[in-house]
C-alpha positions, -999 to 999 in steps of 0.1 A, spaced: -193 728 202 -177 757 182 -196 770 150 -184 786 120 -204 802 92 -194 804 54 -216 822 28 -211 806 -6 -234 819 -36 -253 836 -10 -262 806 9 -254 800 45 -233 771 55 -231 766 92 -206 741 105 -204 728 143 -174 709 155 -158 697 186 -127 721 197 -102 696 191 -108 701 151 -88 726 134 -115 733 111 -97 764 92 -68 738 86 -91 716 74 -109 736 49 -82 759 34 -103 766 4 -130 781 24 -110 809 40 -124 838 15 -161 825 22 -159 827 62 -185 853 75 -191 864 111 -214 839 129 -248 853 138 -271 826 152 -301 847 142 -294 842 109 -309 807 97 -285 785 78 -294 768 45 -271 740 50 -261 727 88 -232 702 91 -220 688 121 -186 673 123 -178 645 149 -148 621 155 -171 594 168 -177 566 146 -211 565 129 -235 543 148 -258 534 122 -273 500 109 -265 498 70 -276 461 69 -306 469 52 -296 501 35 -304 506 -2 -276 510 -24 -284 539 -47 -249 544 -63 -214 528 -60 -199 550 -90 -180 580 -85 -154 596 -109 -137 613 -79 -134 581 -56 -138 551 -79 -147 521 -59 -141 537 -25 -175 554 -28 -213 543 -18 -244 564 -16 -272 547 4 -306 552 15 -323 541 49 -356 551 60 -351 588 71 -315 594 58 -290 592 29 -257 579 38 -225 589 17 -194 569 25 -158 573 15 -130 550 21 -94 565 30 -71 555 2 -43 547 25 -61 531 54 -49 497 67 -82 492 86 -106 506 57 -114 535 77 -145 550 62 -159 586 64 -195 587 64 -220 616 61 -255 610 72 -280 634 59 -316 641 62 -339 637 28 -335 674 21 -299 678 30 -307 706 55 -291 688 84 -259 665 78 -234 646 102 -200 640 90 -180 614 108 -144 625 101 -112 606 108 -85 627 126 -56 612 112 -64 622 75 -82 653 84 -58 678 75 -44 662 41 -75 650 26 -103 666 4 -129 643 16 -145 666 40 -147 694 15 -161 672 -11 -189 658 14 -199 693 21 -200 700 -14 -226 672 -19 -248 683 8 -246 718 -4 -252 710 -38 -284 693 -32 -299 715 -6 -294 750 -24 -315 735 -55 -345 744 -32 -331 781 -29 -327 789 -66 -291 777 -69 -273 751 -84 -237 739 -86 -226 735 -121 -195 718 -138 -179 744 -155 -150 766 -162 -158 803 -158 -141 837 -168 -152 869 -158 -141 907 -164 -154 924 -135 -190 929 -148 -203 899 -164 -192 859 -167 -192 833 -192 -195 797 -184 -179 770 -205 -194 733 -202 -180 698 -215 -175 664 -208 -141 658 -190 -113 662 -213 -132 683 -237 -109 714 -230 -129 735 -207 -98 748 -187 -79 753 -221 -104 773 -235 -108 794 -204 -70 800 -207 -71 809 -243 -101 833 -237 -83 850 -210 -50 855 -230 -70 865 -262 -96 887 -247 -84 915 -226 -98 921 -191 -107 886 -184 -98 863 -154 -105 829 -141 -135 829 -117 -137 791 -110 -123 759 -130 -146 732 -119 -178 738 -96 -190 774 -97 -225 780 -83 -255 796 -104 -280 815 -89 -314 831 -99 -324 864 -86 -355 881 -101 -350 884 -138 -313 879 -135 -289 850 -132 -256 852 -114 -226 829 -112 -204 825 -83 -170 813 -72 -170 787 -46 -145 768 -24 -145 739 -51 -126 744 -81 -112 710 -90 -74 708 -96 -70 746 -100 -65 765 -70 -91 792 -77 -113 797 -47 -126 834 -55 -157 848 -34 -172 868 -63 -204 872 -79 -209 882 -115 -239 884 -139 -241 852 -163 -239 865 -199 -238 832 -216 -232 793 -212 -213 777 -239 -210 738 -244 -176 731 -257 -172 703 -286 -138 693 -301 -140 699 -338 -119 705 -370 -133 738 -373 -145 770 -351 -182 773 -354 -208 787 -330 -243 771 -328 -269 792 -307 -298 771 -290 -334 779 -287 -347 789 -254 -364 753 -250 -355 719 -252 -323 725 -272 -309 745 -243 -321 721 -214 -303 692 -232 -272 712 -235 -272 722 -198 -286 691 -181 -256 670 -180 -235 696 -162 -260 699 -134 -265 673 -107 -294 663 -85 -300 628 -69 -325 613 -94 -341 593 -65 -354 622 -48 -380 640 -68 -386 670 -48 -346 677 -54 -348 667 -89 -377 689 -97 -360 719 -80 -330 713 -103 -353 713 -135 -369 742 -123 -335 763 -119 -325 750 -153 -358 764 -168 -353 795 -153 -316 798 -164 -324 791 -203 -351 819 -201 -326 844 -191 -291 832 -205 -282 826 -239 -269 791 -245 -246 782 -273 -227 751 -286 -190 759 -297 -175 736 -319 -139 742 -317 -102 738 -319 -79 743 -291 -65 779 -307 -69 815 -298 -92 818 -328 -119 798 -312 -119 821 -281 -119 853 -303 -150 836 -324 -167 828 -291 -163 863 -275 -176 881 -308 -205 858 -310 -216 864 -273 -214 901 -277 -235 898 -306 -262 877 -298 -266 895 -261 -267 929 -281 -296 914 -302 -315 903 -273 -312 933 -253 -326 957 -281 
């Protein structure tokens, strides 16, 4: 078996695989996150890839979910005694070939049964690694967040919202309106708590935008976007209001109380350290300018 290590948001992912699998071509978005393998370093997430079919009896498995925005009705998430099983059918498979990931209840160890023919032109593998990573790292003060993020070399701002709200559009407006900013990630950055600070990281997962940047920035503010007829900012208190603003954009499987509680703990720590706002906005440069000025003002007041 060959072993490759990736460091994402200061969490080590270790992938072991058969030499016949060209992992680097299978995971092009992971290129900048590859680190030198050192077996003395314990991995947070361990992934084994195998070309062998999954030898697992699902006849008595409990179906937890078959709803996926990404995969539609090709997706299943099931539970058996000691494992979770994530399944995705190939889109163009004549024989309904299924990728399966079998994970322990902590998502520390996962085995992904890949399909060779689709390995190099499919994003199923990357997505399954993201699922395992997203659940596992919650126990390590880290969380994936559905967000678009801009950064200026010192700090970053995260924009939240439902699909179609205009997160990517607002990021582009922000970059064109506020000098010195660039896109850090456009879909799934990672947030990590370190002492009294909260940092946000680029990841190998950035949705439809090829923005796989291995950078870490201090998180200044989190802004939930809502389409409106005029531009207006509403800052949330450091309590229930902020929690409700953030909760829809964080993910933890609700069937696992330990993982879900870890997510709530991460959220509670974030809202005590980061300003959370709601921007009612039009898709125009004035919205980005207003948002920038409000963030500077509120963070200046908090630091005085």
